[in-house]
N, C-alpha and C positions, 0 to 999 in steps of 0.2 A: 461558402465559408458564411453567406449570410444568411442563407435558409438554416444550418447549424445555429446559428446566433441568433434567427427567430426563433426556432425550435426550443434553445437554451432560455429565452425569453416569455416565452410561454409557459413552460413547466415550471420557472420561475414564480411567474404570477401567481400560477394556480397555485403550487406549495404555499407561497405568502398569506394565500386566501383561507388556508385552513386552520383551524383551531390548533393549539400548541401539542396538544397529545395527537391530534391526528397526524402532525407534521415529524412528529417524533416517531410513529410508527413507520410512516413512509420513510424518513432518512435513515433511520438506525440500521436495520438490514443492510442498505449501500456501504454504510461508514465500517461497520463489523466485518464485512467482504473485502472492502479496500484495505484494513487494518489486517486481517490475514493475511492477504496476498502480500500487502510489503514485511511483513514480518518474515514470511518463509523464504522471499526472494533475499531480505538482509541475512537471514540464515545461512543461507546457501553459498552467499557470498563471502559470508565472514568464514565459514568452514573450508571454504577452498581457499584463502587466503591464510587460515592457521595450518592448512596441512602442506602449503608451500612452505610457507615458514620452519614448518618443522623438517622438512625433506631438504631446505638450503642448509639447516642447522647440522642436521645427520649428514652431510655431504661434506661440509667442514671437518666434520671428525671433533667438534664440541660434544660434549655430553649434557643431556638433558631432556 
């Protein structure tokens, strides 16, 4: 764990030493990938949840 924390601190110091524009150029691709993956995971989970609710509603015999 100490090795990871030392690596993280080194990257943080390197990044904070860059100019703002360079920081944005380095950080934004990472943020966009994380946001895209999160959106896909949430879409999949919610889609499955909706499908389960529809299946349960039709199993009860209620229209809708």
